[in-house]
Backbone as JSON Lines, residues from 0, in Angstrom:
{"i":0,"aa":"X","n":[47.35,48.64,63.54],"ca":[46.62,47.67,62.89],"c":[45.23,48.18,62.58]}
{"i":1,"aa":"X","n":[45.01,48.22,61.42],"ca":[43.7,48.66,60.93],"c":[42.87,47.45,60.56]}
{"i":2,"aa":"X","n":[41.61,47.51,60.88],"ca":[40.79,46.37,60.47],"c":[40.67,46.32,58.94]}
{"i":3,"aa":"X","n":[40.63,45.16,58.45],"ca":[40.51,44.99,57.0],"c":[39.09,45.3,56.57]}
{"i":4,"aa":"X","n":[38.99,45.93,55.42],"ca":[37.64,46.17,54.92],"c":[37.01,44.83,54.47]}
{"i":5,"aa":"X","n":[35.71,44.72,54.6],"ca":[35.07,43.47,54.18],"c":[35.29,43.21,52.68]}
{"i":6,"aa":"X","n":[35.51,41.95,52.35],"ca":[35.75,41.6,50.94],"c":[34.44,41.52,50.18]}
{"i":7,"aa":"X","n":[34.53,41.95,49.01],"ca":[33.36,41.8,48.14],"c":[33.41,40.44,47.47]}
{"i":8,"aa":"X","n":[32.26,39.86,47.4],"ca":[32.21,38.56,46.73],"c":[32.3,38.79,45.23]}
{"i":9,"aa":"X","n":[33.06,37.95,44.6],"ca":[33.2,38.04,43.15],"c":[31.9,37.56,42.5]}
{"i":10,"aa":"X","n":[31.53,38.15,41.35],"ca":[30.31,37.69,40.68],"c":[30.43,36.2,40.33]}
{"i":11,"aa":"X","n":[29.29,35.51,40.4],"ca":[29.32,34.09,40.13],"c":[29.63,33.84,38.66]}
{"i":12,"aa":"X","n":[30.37,32.79,38.44],"ca":[30.72,32.41,37.08],"c":[30.16,31.01,36.82]}
{"i":13,"aa":"X","n":[29.98,30.66,35.54],"ca":[29.5,29.33,35.21],"c":[28.04,29.28,34.78]}
{"i":14,"aa":"X","n":[27.31,30.34,34.92],"ca":[25.91,30.31,34.48],"c":[25.81,30.22,32.96]}
{"i":15,"aa":"X","n":[26.79,30.74,32.25],"ca":[26.78,30.65,30.78],"c":[26.91,29.2,30.34]}
{"i":16,"aa":"X","n":[27.64,28.39,31.09],"ca":[27.8,26.98,30.74],"c":[26.45,26.26,30.88]}
{"i":17,"aa":"X","n":[25.7,26.58,31.92],"ca":[24.4,25.96,32.11],"c":[23.43,26.32,30.98]}
{"i":18,"aa":"X","n":[23.44,27.58,30.59],"ca":[22.58,28.01,29.49],"c":[22.99,27.32,28.19]}
{"i":19,"aa":"X","n":[24.29,27.2,27.95],"ca":[24.78,26.54,26.73],"c":[24.39,25.07,26.72]}
{"i":20,"aa":"X","n":[24.5,24.37,27.86],"ca":[24.1,22.98,27.92],"c":[22.59,22.82,27.68]}
{"i":21,"aa":"X","n":[21.8,23.71,28.23],"ca":[20.36,23.68,28.02],"c":[20.03,23.83,26.54]}
{"i":22,"aa":"X","n":[20.67,24.78,25.88],"ca":[20.42,25.0,24.45],"c":[20.86,23.79,23.64]}
{"i":23,"aa":"X","n":[21.99,23.18,23.99],"ca":[22.47,22.01,23.25],"c":[21.49,20.84,23.41]}
{"i":24,"aa":"X","n":[20.97,20.62,24.61],"ca":[20.01,19.54,24.83],"c":[18.73,19.78,24.03]}
{"i":25,"aa":"X","n":[18.23,20.99,24.05],"ca":[17.01,21.31,23.3],"c":[17.24,21.09,21.8]}
{"i":26,"aa":"X","n":[18.37,21.54,21.29],"ca":[18.66,21.37,19.86],"c":[18.81,19.88,19.5]}
{"i":27,"aa":"X","n":[19.38,19.08,20.39],"ca":[19.51,17.64,20.13],"c":[18.14,16.98,20.1]}
{"i":28,"aa":"X","n":[17.25,17.38,21.0],"ca":[15.9,16.82,20.98],"c":[15.15,17.21,19.71]}
{"i":29,"aa":"X","n":[15.3,18.44,19.27],"ca":[14.66,18.86,18.01],"c":[15.21,18.1,16.82]}
{"i":30,"aa":"X","n":[16.53,17.88,16.8],"ca":[17.14,17.13,15.69],"c":[16.64,15.68,15.68]}
{"i":31,"aa":"X","n":[16.51,15.07,16.85],"ca":[16.01,13.69,16.92],"c":[14.56,13.61,16.45]}
{"i":32,"aa":"X","n":[13.74,14.6,16.84],"ca":[12.34,14.62,16.41],"c":[12.24,14.81,14.9]}
{"i":33,"aa":"X","n":[13.05,15.69,14.33],"ca":[13.04,15.91,12.88],"c":[13.47,14.65,12.13]}
{"i":34,"aa":"X","n":[14.47,13.96,12.67],"ca":[14.9,12.7,12.05],"c":[13.79,11.67,12.04]}
{"i":35,"aa":"X","n":[13.04,11.6,13.13],"ca":[11.93,10.65,13.19],"c":[10.82,11.03,12.21]}
{"i":36,"aa":"X","n":[10.57,12.33,12.08],"ca":[9.57,12.78,11.11],"c":[9.97,12.38,9.69]}
{"i":37,"aa":"X","n":[11.26,12.48,9.38],"ca":[11.73,12.11,8.03],"c":[11.56,10.61,7.8]}
{"i":38,"aa":"X","n":[11.87,9.79,8.8],"ca":[11.7,8.34,8.65],"c":[10.22,8.01,8.46]}
{"i":39,"aa":"X","n":[9.35,8.61,9.26],"ca":[7.91,8.37,9.12],"c":[7.41,8.79,7.75]}
{"i":40,"aa":"X","n":[7.91,9.92,7.25],"ca":[7.48,10.4,5.93],"c":[7.91,9.42,4.84]}
{"i":41,"aa":"X","n":[9.11,8.88,4.94],"ca":[9.57,7.89,3.96],"c":[8.75,6.63,3.99]}
{"i":42,"aa":"X","n":[8.38,6.18,5.19],"ca":[7.55,4.98,5.31],"c":[6.16,5.21,4.74]}
{"i":43,"aa":"X","n":[5.6,6.39,4.97],"ca":[4.27,6.7,4.42],"c":[4.31,6.74,2.91]}
{"i":44,"aa":"X","n":[5.37,7.29,2.34],"ca":[5.49,7.31,0.88],"c":[5.59,5.9,0.32]}
{"i":45,"aa":"X","n":[6.34,5.04,1.01],"ca":[6.47,3.66,0.56],"c":[5.12,2.96,0.57]}
{"i":46,"aa":"X","n":[4.37,3.12,1.63],"ca":[3.05,2.49,1.72],"c":[2.12,3.05,0.64]}
{"i":47,"aa":"X","n":[2.18,4.35,0.39],"ca":[1.32,4.97,-0.63],"c":[1.65,4.44,-2.02]}
{"i":48,"aa":"X","n":[2.94,4.36,-2.35],"ca":[3.34,3.88,-3.67],"c":[2.95,2.41,-3.84]}
{"i":49,"aa":"X","n":[3.21,1.61,-2.82],"ca":[2.84,0.2,-2.92],"c":[1.33,0.02,-2.96]}
{"i":50,"aa":"X","n":[0.59,0.9,-2.3],"ca":[-0.86,0.84,-2.36],"c":[-1.39,1.1,-3.75]}
{"i":51,"aa":"X","n":[-0.8,2.09,-4.44],"ca":[-1.22,2.39,-5.81],"c":[-0.83,1.23,-6.73]}
{"i":52,"aa":"X","n":[0.36,0.68,-6.54],"ca":[0.78,-0.45,-7.36],"c":[-0.12,-1.66,-7.12]}
{"i":53,"aa":"X","n":[-0.53,-1.9,-5.86],"ca":[-1.43,-3.02,-5.56],"c":[-2.79,-2.79,-6.22]}
{"i":54,"aa":"X","n":[-3.26,-1.55,-6.21],"ca":[-4.53,-1.23,-6.88],"c":[-4.43,-1.48,-8.38]}
{"i":55,"aa":"X","n":[-3.32,-1.09,-8.99],"ca":[-3.13,-1.32,-10.43],"c":[-3.01,-2.82,-10.73]}
{"i":56,"aa":"X","n":[-2.39,-3.58,-9.83],"ca":[-2.3,-5.04,-10.02],"c":[-3.69,-5.65,-9.95]}
{"i":57,"aa":"X","n":[-4.51,-5.2,-9.0],"ca":[-5.88,-5.72,-8.9],"c":[-6.7,-5.34,-10.13]}
{"i":58,"aa":"X","n":[-6.52,-4.12,-10.62],"ca":[-7.23,-3.69,-11.84],"c":[-6.78,-4.52,-13.04]}
{"i":59,"aa":"X","n":[-5.49,-4.76,-13.16],"ca":[-4.98,-5.57,-14.26],"c":[-5.52,-6.99,-14.18]}
{"i":60,"aa":"X","n":[-5.59,-7.53,-12.95],"ca":[-6.15,-8.87,-12.78],"c":[-7.6,-8.94,-13.22]}
{"i":61,"aa":"X","n":[-8.38,-7.91,-12.9],"ca":[-9.79,-7.87,-13.35],"c":[-9.88,-7.81,-14.87]}
{"i":62,"aa":"X","n":[-9.05,-6.97,-15.48],"ca":[-9.1,-6.85,-16.94],"c":[-8.71,-8.16,-17.62]}
{"i":63,"aa":"X","n":[-7.68,-8.83,-17.1],"ca":[-7.27,-10.12,-17.66],"c":[-8.39,-11.14,-17.49]}
{"i":64,"aa":"X","n":[-9.01,-11.17,-16.3],"ca":[-10.09,-12.13,-16.04],"c":[-11.3,-11.86,-16.94]}
{"i":65,"aa":"X","n":[-11.63,-10.59,-17.15],"ca":[-12.75,-10.28,-18.04],"c":[-12.46,-10.72,-19.46]}
{"i":66,"aa":"X","n":[-11.21,-10.56,-19.91],"ca":[-10.89,-11.0,-21.26],"c":[-10.93,-12.53,-21.33]}
{"i":67,"aa":"X","n":[-10.49,-13.21,-20.28],"ca":[-10.56,-14.68,-20.29],"c":[-12.01,-15.15,-20.25]}
{"i":68,"aa":"X","n":[-12.85,-14.4,-19.55],"ca":[-14.26,-14.77,-19.44],"c":[-15.0,-14.48,-20.73]}
{"i":69,"aa":"X","n":[-14.74,-13.31,-21.32],"ca":[-15.4,-12.89,-22.56],"c":[-14.35,-12.53,-23.61]}
{"i":70,"aa":"X","n":[-13.67,-13.51,-24.2],"ca":[-12.67,-13.17,-25.22],"c":[-13.35,-12.65,-26.49]}
{"i":71,"aa":"X","n":[-12.57,-12.03,-27.34],"ca":[-13.11,-11.6,-28.63],"c":[-13.52,-12.86,-29.39]}
{"i":72,"aa":"X","n":[-14.79,-13.1,-29.43],"ca":[-15.27,-14.36,-29.99],"c":[-16.51,-14.12,-30.83]}
{"i":73,"aa":"X","n":[-16.71,-15.03,-31.73],"ca":[-17.96,-15.01,-32.47],"c":[-18.97,-15.82,-31.67]}
{"i":74,"aa":"X","n":[-20.21,-15.81,-32.07],"ca":[-21.27,-16.5,-31.33],"c":[-21.12,-18.0,-31.3]}
{"i":75,"aa":"X","n":[-20.28,-18.59,-32.17],"ca":[-20.17,-20.04,-32.27],"c":[-19.25,-20.63,-31.21]}
{"i":76,"aa":"X","n":[-18.49,-19.79,-30.5],"ca":[-17.53,-20.32,-29.53],"c":[-18.22,-20.67,-28.22]}
{"i":77,"aa":"X","n":[-17.43,-21.24,-27.32],"ca":[-17.95,-21.67,-26.03],"c":[-18.5,-20.48,-25.25]}
{"i":78,"aa":"X","n":[-19.56,-20.7,-24.51],"ca":[-20.09,-19.6,-23.69],"c":[-19.15,-19.3,-22.52]}
{"i":79,"aa":"X","n":[-19.34,-18.17,-21.92],"ca":[-18.51,-17.76,-20.8],"c":[-18.73,-18.7,-19.62]}
{"i":80,"aa":"X","n":[-17.63,-18.96,-18.88],"ca":[-17.72,-19.8,-17.68],"c":[-16.56,-19.44,-16.77]}
{"i":81,"aa":"X","n":[-16.78,-19.53,-15.47],"ca":[-15.74,-19.2,-14.5],"c":[-14.54,-20.12,-14.59]}
{"i":82,"aa":"X","n":[-14.71,-21.3,-15.19],"ca":[-13.58,-22.23,-15.31],"c":[-12.51,-21.69,-16.25]}
{"i":83,"aa":"X","n":[-12.83,-20.72,-17.07],"ca":[-11.86,-20.16,-18.01],"c":[-10.98,-19.08,-17.39]}
{"i":84,"aa":"X","n":[-11.3,-18.66,-16.17],"ca":[-10.56,-17.57,-15.52],"c":[-9.39,-18.15,-14.73]}
{"i":85,"aa":"X","n":[-8.17,-17.67,-15.03],"ca":[-6.98,-18.1,-14.3],"c":[-7.02,-17.51,-12.89]}
{"i":86,"aa":"X","n":[-6.61,-18.29,-11.91],"ca":[-6.77,-17.91,-10.52],"c":[-5.78,-16.85,-10.04]}
{"i":87,"aa":"X","n":[-4.53,-16.94,-10.44],"ca":[-3.54,-15.98,-9.91],"c":[-2.45,-15.71,-10.94]}
{"i":88,"aa":"X","n":[-1.71,-14.64,-10.68],"ca":[-0.64,-14.23,-11.6],"c":[0.37,-13.42,-10.81]}
{"i":89,"aa":"X","n":[1.64,-13.57,-11.16],"ca":[2.71,-12.76,-10.59],"c":[3.29,-11.9,-11.7]}
{"i":90,"aa":"X","n":[3.44,-10.62,-11.44],"ca":[3.92,-9.69,-12.45],"c":[5.44,-9.55,-12.33]}
{"i":91,"aa":"X","n":[6.17,-10.57,-12.84],"ca":[7.63,-10.55,-12.75],"c":[8.27,-9.75,-13.88]}
{"i":92,"aa":"X","n":[7.68,-9.79,-15.06],"ca":[8.3,-9.16,-16.22],"c":[7.81,-7.75,-16.47]}
{"i":93,"aa":"X","n":[6.87,-7.27,-15.67],"ca":[6.35,-5.92,-15.83],"c":[7.08,-4.99,-14.86]}
{"i":94,"aa":"X","n":[7.86,-4.03,-15.37],"ca":[8.66,-3.2,-14.46],"c":[7.83,-2.36,-13.51]}
{"i":95,"aa":"X","n":[6.66,-1.92,-13.9],"ca":[5.84,-1.11,-13.02],"c":[5.18,-1.89,-11.91]}
{"i":96,"aa":"X","n":[5.0,-3.2,-12.11],"ca":[4.33,-4.04,-11.12],"c":[5.23,-5.15,-10.61]}
{"i":97,"aa":"X","n":[6.55,-5.0,-10.72],"ca":[7.44,-6.06,-10.25],"c":[7.27,-6.22,-8.74]}
{"i":98,"aa":"X","n":[7.24,-7.45,-8.31],"ca":[7.03,-7.74,-6.89],"c":[5.57,-7.74,-6.49]}
{"i":99,"aa":"X","n":[4.67,-7.62,-7.45],"ca":[3.23,-7.6,-7.15],"c":[2.59,-8.91,-7.63]}
{"i":100,"aa":"X","n":[1.53,-9.27,-6.94],"ca":[0.78,-10.48,-7.28],"c":[-0.7,-10.15,-7.31]}
{"i":101,"aa":"X","n":[-1.44,-10.96,-8.05],"ca":[-2.89,-10.79,-8.08],"c":[-3.54,-12.17,-8.01]}
{"i":102,"aa":"X","n":[-4.62,-12.22,-7.29],"ca":[-5.41,-13.44,-7.19],"c":[-6.85,-13.09,-7.53]}
{"i":103,"aa":"X","n":[-7.41,-13.8,-8.5],"ca":[-8.76,-13.51,-8.99],"c":[-9.66,-14.71,-8.74]}
{"i":104,"aa":"X","n":[-10.83,-14.43,-8.2],"ca":[-11.82,-15.49,-8.04],"c":[-13.08,-15.11,-8.82]}
{"i":105,"aa":"X","n":[-13.77,-16.13,-9.29],"ca":[-14.96,-15.91,-10.12],"c":[-16.11,-16.75,-9.56]}
{"i":106,"aa":"X","n":[-17.25,-16.12,-9.41],"ca":[-18.46,-16.8,-8.95],"c":[-19.58,-16.55,-9.94]}
{"i":107,"aa":"X","n":[-20.28,-17.62,-10.28],"ca":[-21.43,-17.48,-11.16],"c":[-22.68,-17.29,-10.31]}
{"i":108,"aa":"X","n":[-23.47,-16.29,-10.66],"ca":[-24.68,-15.98,-9.93],"c":[-25.84,-16.01,-10.91]}
{"i":109,"aa":"X","n":[-26.84,-16.79,-10.59],"ca":[-28.03,-16.85,-11.44],"c":[-28.96,-15.7,-11.04]}
{"i":110,"aa":"X","n":[-29.28,-14.87,-11.98],"ca":[-30.17,-13.74,-11.73],"c":[-31.39,-13.86,-12.62]}
{"i":111,"aa":"X","n":[-32.53,-13.5,-12.07],"ca":[-33.75,-13.56,-12.88],"c":[-34.39,-12.18,-12.9]}
{"i":112,"aa":"X","n":[-34.87,-11.85,-14.08],"ca":[-35.54,-10.56,-14.25],"c":[-36.64,-10.76,-15.28]}
{"i":113,"aa":"X","n":[-37.84,-10.37,-14.91],"ca":[-38.96,-10.51,-15.83],"c":[-39.22,-11.95,-16.22]}
{"i":114,"aa":"X","n":[-38.99,-12.88,-15.32],"ca":[-39.22,-14.29,-15.63],"c":[-38.09,-14.95,-16.39]}
{"i":115,"aa":"X","n":[-37.09,-14.21,-16.79],"ca":[-35.94,-14.75,-17.52],"c":[-34.77,-14.91,-16.55]}
{"i":116,"aa":"X","n":[-34.04,-16.0,-16.68],"ca":[-32.86,-16.26,-15.84],"c":[-31.61,-16.09,-16.69]}
{"i":117,"aa":"X","n":[-30.66,-15.38,-16.15],"ca":[-29.37,-15.2,-16.84],"c":[-28.24,-15.37,-15.84]}
{"i":118,"aa":"X","n":[-27.04,-15.44,-16.35],"ca":[-25.87,-15.66,-15.5],"c":[-25.1,-14.35,-15.35]}
{"i":119,"aa":"X","n":[-24.82,-14.02,-14.1],"ca":[-23.97,-12.88,-13.8],"c":[-22.7,-13.43,-13.18]}
{"i":120,"aa":"X","n":[-21.56,-12.84,-13.53],"ca":[-20.27,-13.3,-13.03],"c":[-19.71,-12.24,-12.09]}
{"i":121,"aa":"X","n":[-19.41,-12.66,-10.86],"ca":[-18.79,-11.74,-9.89],"c":[-17.31,-12.07,-9.8]}
{"i":122,"aa":"X","n":[-16.48,-11.11,-10.2],"ca":[-15.03,-11.28,-10.17],"c":[-14.47,-10.48,-8.99]}
{"i":123,"aa":"X","n":[-13.68,-11.13,-8.17],"ca":[-13.01,-10.49,-7.04],"c":[-11.52,-10.6,-7.27]}
{"i":124,"aa":"X","n":[-10.85,-9.45,-7.3],"ca":[-9.41,-9.4,-7.58],"c":[-8.68,-8.82,-6.38]}
{"i":125,"aa":"X","n":[-7.7,-9.56,-5.87],"ca":[-6.89,-9.12,-4.73],"c":[-5.47,-8.89,-5.23]}
{"i":126,"aa":"X","n":[-5.05,-7.64,-5.31],"ca":[-3.7,-7.29,-5.72],"c":[-2.87,-6.97,-4.49]}
{"i":127,"aa":"X","n":[-1.64,-7.49,-4.43],"ca":[-0.77,-7.21,-3.29],"c":[0.65,-6.97,-3.78]}
{"i":128,"aa":"X","n":[1.34,-6.05,-3.1],"ca":[2.72,-5.7,-3.42],"c":[3.52,-5.63,-2.13]}
{"i":129,"aa":"X","n":[4.78,-6.02,-2.21],"ca":[5.66,-5.98,-1.04],"c":[5.7,-7.34,-0.36]}
{"i":130,"aa":"X","n":[6.55,-7.43,0.64],"ca":[6.71,-8.67,1.38],"c":[6.65,-8.39,2.87]}
{"i":131,"aa":"X","n":[6.25,-9.38,3.62],"ca":[6.2,-9.26,5.08],"c":[7.54,-9.56,5.72]}
{"i":132,"aa":"X","n":[8.4,-10.3,5.02],"ca":[9.69,-10.67,5.6],"c":[10.63,-9.47,5.61]}
{"i":133,"aa":"X","n":[11.65,-9.53,6.44],"ca":[12.57,-8.4,6.63],"c":[13.66,-8.3,5.6]}
{"i":134,"aa":"X","n":[13.35,-8.37,4.32],"ca":[14.35,-8.21,3.28],"c":[13.94,-7.07,2.35]}
{"i":135,"aa":"X","n":[14.87,-6.6,1.58],"ca":[14.57,-5.55,0.62],"c":[14.83,-4.18,1.18]}
{"i":136,"aa":"X","n":[14.52,-3.18,0.37],"ca":[14.79,-1.79,0.75],"c":[13.92,-1.34,1.9]}
{"i":137,"aa":"X","n":[12.64,-1.67,1.89],"ca":[11.71,-1.3,2.96],"c":[10.98,-2.55,3.43]}
{"i":138,"aa":"X","n":[11.59,-3.3,4.34],"ca":[10.98,-4.57,4.75],"c":[9.72,-4.36,5.56]}
{"i":139,"aa":"X","n":[8.86,-5.35,5.49],"ca":[7.68,-5.36,6.32],"c":[6.51,-4.54,5.82]}
{"i":140,"aa":"X","n":[6.52,-4.11,4.59],"ca":[5.43,-3.32,4.06],"c":[4.75,-4.09,2.94]}
{"i":141,"aa":"X","n":[3.82,-4.94,3.28],"ca":[3.01,-5.63,2.28],"c":[1.66,-4.92,2.25]}
{"i":142,"aa":"X","n":[1.26,-4.48,1.07],"ca":[0.02,-3.72,0.91],"c":[-0.86,-4.45,-0.08]}
{"i":143,"aa":"X","n":[-2.16,-4.52,0.2],"ca":[-3.07,-5.18,-0.73],"c":[-4.31,-4.32,-0.95]}
{"i":144,"aa":"X","n":[-4.9,-4.49,-2.12],"ca":[-6.13,-3.8,-2.49],"c":[-7.05,-4.82,-3.15]}
{"i":145,"aa":"X","n":[-8.35,-4.68,-2.91],"ca":[-9.34,-5.61,-3.46],"c":[-10.34,-4.84,-4.32]}
{"i":146,"aa":"X","n":[-10.62,-5.38,-5.5],"ca":[-11.64,-4.82,-6.39],"c":[-12.65,-5.92,-6.73]}
{"i":147,"aa":"X","n":[-13.9,-5.53,-6.87],"ca":[-14.97,-6.46,-7.23],"c":[-15.7,-5.89,-8.44]}
{"i":148,"aa":"X","n":[-15.95,-6.76,-9.41],"ca":[-16.71,-6.35,-10.6],"c":[-17.71,-7.45,-10.92]}
{"i":149,"aa":"X","n":[-18.84,-7.03,-11.44],"ca":[-19.84,-7.99,-11.89],"c":[-20.06,-7.79,-13.38]}
{"i":150,"aa":"X","n":[-20.13,-8.91,-14.09],"ca":[-20.31,-8.86,-15.55],"c":[-21.5,-9.73,-15.92]}
{"i":151,"aa":"X","n":[-22.21,-9.26,-16.91],"ca":[-23.4,-9.94,-17.4],"c":[-23.15,-10.33,-18.83]}
{"i":152,"aa":"X","n":[-23.39,-11.6,-19.15],"ca":[-23.07,-12.07,-20.5],"c":[-24.1,-11.64,-21.53]}
{"i":153,"aa":"X","n":[-25.25,-11.18,-21.11],"ca":[-26.26,-10.7,-22.06],"c":[-27.03,-11.8,-22.74]}
{"i":154,"aa":"X","n":[-26.84,-13.04,-22.33],"ca":[-27.5,-14.18,-22.96],"c":[-28.66,-14.61,-22.07]}
{"i":155,"aa":"X","n":[-29.82,-14.6,-22.62],"ca":[-31.01,-15.08,-21.9],"c":[-31.29,-16.51,-22.37]}
{"i":156,"aa":"X","n":[-31.53,-17.44,-21.44],"ca":[-31.8,-18.83,-21.85],"c":[-33.15,-18.98,-22.51]}
């Protein structure tokens, strides 16, 4: 009877599985982060586009209000007054501004210069696009822009 030689331990197996699982988890985390970046980018684009549309709605509201305040008129027509300015408008038939609204307010300010008093009109236009309710392609993105303009009628009393 001869003593048995000591057995050699077999090399460990299974470390490749651990490395593979680690790589899969890291790749899944990167994919989830990239997906979130894409969603954030889409939301930022939506807000930017609606912001520009709201600015254009506010600008259009100012231009409409200025024309209502000072229409193409001869000197014999009624003088300018804030009562002639329409308060709000919805752009339903305009494809570029569909879903946008504008609200315009007008204030008359008496200004004096050199002993003369004249009327200045301050127009404030608030344009908004989008809805707060959870409907539509990108719900919950209502964006508004405000513009202020002052107009002088050029008439000294």
